[in-house]
N, C-alpha and C positions, 0 to 999 in steps of 0.2 A: 158382775165380776165373772171372768172366765177362769176355768181350771187350767192354769198354765202347765201343770204336770202332764196333761194329756197332749200338749203340743209337741210334735216331733222335733221342731226347731229347738225347743227348750231341752228336750231329752238329748239331742245331738250335741248341744252346747255343754251340757253336763258331762258328757263323754269327753268332750274337748278339754274340760277342766282337769279331768283325771289324767288324760294324755299329757297335758301341759305340766302337771305336777311331776309326772314320771320323767319327762324331758328335763325339767329344771333340776331334778334331783341328781341328774348325771353331770351337771355343770360343776366347775371347780368351786370349792368352798368359799374362795375369796369373792365370789359373785353373790353371796348370800344376801347382801344388802343392796345389790345392784340389779343385774339382769334377772336373777331368780325372783326377787321380791316384786319387781315390776311386771314380769311375765305372769306370775301367779295372780296378782291383783287384776291385771287386764283380763285374764281368763275368767276369773270369778265374776267380774263385772258383767260379762255377757249374759249368762242365764239369770243373774240377779236383776238386770234391767228388763229382760223379757218378762220375768215374773212380776216386777213392780208395775210395768206398763199394763199388764192384764187387769190390774185393779182400777184402772182409769175408766171413767164413764164414757168418754168419747173416743172414736177411732183416731181422731187427730192427736189427742194426748198419748194414746197407745203407740201410735206411729213414732212420736217423738222419742219415747223410751227405746223403741226398736232401733232408731237411728243412733242413739247413744250406744246401744249394744254393738251396732255395726262399727262405730268408731273404735270401741275397745277391741273389736275383732281385727281391725286394720292395724291397731297398735301392736297387738299380739303377733300378727304376721310380720311386722317390721322387726320386732325383737327376735323372732325365729330366724329371719334373714341375717340379722347381725350375728347370731350364734353360728349360722352356716358360714358366713364370710370369715369368721374368726376360727372356724374349724374346732369348735368347743364341744361338739357332740357328733355321734355317728350320723352318716347320711341317711341311714334307715329310720332313725328316730325323727330326724328333721323332715324327711319325706312323709312319714305317717302323720305328723302334726300338720304339715302343709295341706295334705289331702283333707283332713278334717276341717281345717280352717276354710278351705275353698267350698266345701259342702255346706257349711253353716252360712257362709257369705251368700251363696245362691239362695238358700232357704230364707234368710232374713230379707234379702232384696225382694223376693217374690212376696213375702208377707207384707212388707211395707207398701208395695204397689197395690196389693189387694185391699189393704186398709184405706189407702188414698182414694181408691175408686168408690169406696163405700159411701 
């Protein structure tokens, strides 16, 4: 079992969770059970799957959890794009979130490739 807390991709994804919660808190209250809930669940799923994957014995199993995390990341990106299209938050908050999403995507893709070679 690897210590997931030492992984920079896990740390960055935890920062993304905090950023996502800040963005979602700026959305209209009527989105509490819609976009807000879905965004927060997708964001939390990313570091959670990285952590859960670290407990797996094989790199193949680990990579599968990282791919699930990547799927949640793409879901989160889509939800942020919807918020942007609907002009539900400031461009600054959206830009900051998109920057963090892109960074974690690159890191996850690299990590998955690294495990697949192993």
